C-alpha positions as CSV (number, residue, x, y, z in Angstrom):
1,M,27.0,11.3,-68.8
2,E,24.5,12.7,-66.3
3,W,22.1,9.8,-66.9
4,F,24.9,7.3,-66.3
5,L,26.0,9.0,-63.1
6,L,22.4,9.1,-61.8
7,A,22.0,5.4,-62.6
8,M,25.2,4.5,-60.8
9,E,24.3,6.6,-57.8
10,Q,21.1,4.7,-57.4
11,Y,23.1,1.5,-57.1
12,G,25.3,2.9,-54.4
13,V,28.4,0.8,-53.7
14,W,27.7,-1.4,-56.7
15,G,27.7,1.7,-58.9
16,L,30.9,2.8,-57.3
17,I,32.5,-0.6,-57.9
18,L,31.4,-0.5,-61.6
19,I,32.7,3.1,-62.2
20,T,36.0,2.3,-60.4
21,F,36.5,-0.9,-62.2
22,L,35.9,0.6,-65.6
23,D,38.0,3.7,-64.8
24,S,41.1,1.5,-64.7
25,F,40.9,0.5,-68.3
26,I,38.3,2.4,-70.4
27,S,35.9,4.8,-68.6
28,P,36.5,8.6,-68.5
29,V,34.5,8.8,-65.3
30,P,36.7,9.0,-62.2
31,P,35.7,7.1,-59.1
32,E,35.6,10.3,-57.0
33,V,32.4,11.3,-58.8
34,L,30.5,8.6,-56.8
35,F,33.0,8.0,-53.9
36,I,32.7,11.5,-52.5
37,P,28.8,11.6,-52.4
38,L,28.5,8.1,-51.0
39,S,31.1,9.0,-48.3
40,L,29.3,12.2,-47.4
41,A,26.0,10.4,-47.3
42,K,27.3,7.8,-44.8
43,P,30.5,9.1,-43.2
44,Q,30.8,5.9,-41.1
45,N,31.4,4.0,-44.4
46,T,34.1,6.3,-45.8
47,V,37.1,4.1,-44.9
48,W,35.4,1.0,-46.1
49,L,34.5,2.7,-49.4
50,A,38.1,3.7,-49.8
51,L,39.1,0.1,-49.4
52,V,36.5,-1.1,-51.9
53,T,37.5,1.6,-54.3
54,T,41.2,0.7,-54.0
55,C,40.6,-3.0,-54.5
56,T,38.2,-2.5,-57.4
57,S,40.6,-0.1,-59.1
58,V,43.5,-2.6,-58.8
59,A,41.2,-5.4,-60.1
60,G,40.4,-3.2,-63.1
61,A,44.1,-2.7,-63.6
62,L,44.3,-6.4,-64.3
63,V,41.9,-6.0,-67.2
64,G,43.8,-3.0,-68.5
65,Y,47.1,-5.0,-68.3
66,W,45.5,-8.0,-70.1
67,L,44.1,-5.7,-72.8
68,G,47.5,-4.2,-73.4
69,L,49.1,-7.6,-73.4
70,R,46.7,-9.1,-75.9
71,G,45.6,-6.0,-77.9
72,G,48.8,-4.2,-77.9
73,R,49.5,-1.0,-79.7
74,P,46.5,-1.1,-82.1
75,L,44.2,-1.1,-79.1
76,L,46.0,1.8,-77.5
77,Y,45.8,3.9,-80.6
78,R,42.1,3.1,-80.9
79,F,41.3,4.6,-77.5
80,F,44.0,7.2,-76.9
81,R,45.7,9.8,-78.9
82,R,49.2,9.0,-80.1
83,E,50.8,11.7,-78.0
84,K,49.2,10.3,-74.8
85,V,50.5,6.8,-75.7
86,K,53.9,8.3,-76.3
87,K,53.9,10.0,-72.9
88,A,52.9,6.8,-71.1
89,E,55.5,4.8,-73.0
90,N,58.2,7.4,-72.0
91,L,57.1,7.3,-68.4
92,L,57.3,3.5,-68.3
93,Q,60.6,3.3,-70.1
94,M,62.2,5.9,-68.0
95,Y,60.8,5.3,-64.6
96,G,59.0,1.8,-64.6
97,V,57.3,1.3,-61.4
98,A,57.6,4.9,-60.4
99,A,55.4,5.7,-63.4
100,V,52.8,3.3,-62.1
101,L,52.9,4.8,-58.7
102,L,52.7,8.3,-60.1
103,A,49.7,7.6,-62.3
104,S,48.0,5.7,-59.5
105,F,48.1,8.6,-57.2
106,T,47.7,11.7,-59.5
107,P,45.1,12.8,-62.0
108,I,47.1,11.2,-64.8
109,P,44.6,8.8,-66.4
110,F,45.3,5.4,-64.7
111,K,44.0,3.5,-67.7
112,I,46.9,4.7,-69.8
113,I,49.4,3.2,-67.4
114,T,47.5,-0.1,-66.9
115,I,47.2,-0.7,-70.6
116,S,50.7,0.5,-71.4
117,S,52.1,-1.8,-68.7
118,G,50.6,-4.7,-70.6
119,V,51.8,-3.5,-74.0
120,L,55.4,-2.9,-72.7
121,G,55.5,-6.0,-70.6
122,L,56.0,-4.5,-67.2
123,S,55.9,-7.1,-64.5
124,L,52.3,-7.8,-63.5
125,K,53.4,-8.2,-59.8
126,K,55.0,-4.7,-60.0
127,L,51.9,-3.2,-61.6
128,L,49.6,-4.7,-58.9
129,F,51.9,-3.8,-56.0
130,W,52.5,-0.2,-57.0
131,S,48.9,0.3,-58.1
132,T,47.7,-0.9,-54.7
133,I,50.1,1.5,-53.0
134,G,49.3,4.5,-55.2
135,R,45.5,4.0,-55.5
136,G,45.3,3.2,-51.8
137,A,47.2,6.3,-50.9
138,R,44.9,8.4,-53.1
139,F,41.6,7.0,-52.0
140,F,42.5,6.8,-48.3
141,L,43.8,10.4,-48.4
142,E,40.5,11.4,-49.8
143,A,38.7,9.4,-47.2
144,G,40.8,11.0,-44.4
145,L,39.9,14.5,-45.7
146,L,36.2,13.6,-45.9
147,V,36.2,12.1,-42.4
148,L,38.0,15.2,-41.0
149,Y,36.4,18.0,-42.9
150,G,33.1,16.5,-44.3
151,Y,31.4,18.8,-46.8
152,E,34.3,21.3,-46.7
153,A,36.6,18.5,-48.1
154,K,34.3,18.2,-51.1
155,K,35.4,21.6,-52.3
156,I,39.0,20.6,-52.0
157,L,38.6,17.2,-53.6
158,E,36.5,18.3,-56.5
159,G,38.5,21.4,-57.3
160,S,41.9,21.7,-58.9
161,S,43.7,22.2,-55.6
162,F,43.6,18.4,-54.8
163,S,45.0,17.5,-58.2
164,V,47.8,20.0,-57.7
165,L,48.4,18.6,-54.2
166,T,48.6,15.1,-55.6
167,L,51.0,16.2,-58.3
168,I,53.2,18.0,-55.9
169,V,53.3,15.0,-53.5
170,A,53.9,12.6,-56.4
171,F,56.7,14.6,-58.0
172,G,58.3,15.2,-54.6
173,G,58.3,11.5,-54.0
174,L,59.6,10.9,-57.5
175,A,62.4,13.3,-56.9
176,I,63.4,11.5,-53.7
177,Y,63.2,8.2,-55.4
178,L,65.5,9.4,-58.3
179,L,67.9,11.0,-55.8
180,Y,68.0,7.7,-53.9
181,R,68.7,5.7,-57.1
182,H,71.4,8.2,-58.2
183,F,73.3,8.1,-54.9
184,R,72.8,4.4,-54.4
């Protein structure tokens, strides 16, 4: 893993693009592993890197969707434990696009949602739209913290506190969404 990360770091933005693209459907390496160091190395590029990371992640979601659509359940079971697949299916069946938004923004593995969306036939337009919103919110929030706080933000982003923050924000948004649907 260290060798791979060092190799990707040498390629700079191209390494970030590859890591981010693969993260959306197969790789266990999150984009932040390279996004944060590249942003800190050249703070003036942070917002641009957030845009590149968002677009690349959504492009990778297309591959995840296609793999789910074509490979279906056997492919899911090949890469993920059955309990993770079941959780993703339950999220998509119960909440649909809210599940995509939730997984896009939180530490929930994004690849599970992209592939499951293809398996379960979620609208590709919905997947792309809500993935763009969620991934963009995540990466631009990280970019904002890096621009405002520099190296101090690294401690927050790489620690569990940022994961907890994204989960709180996401579940708060989900609660508002569910209340809206209930009273609508």
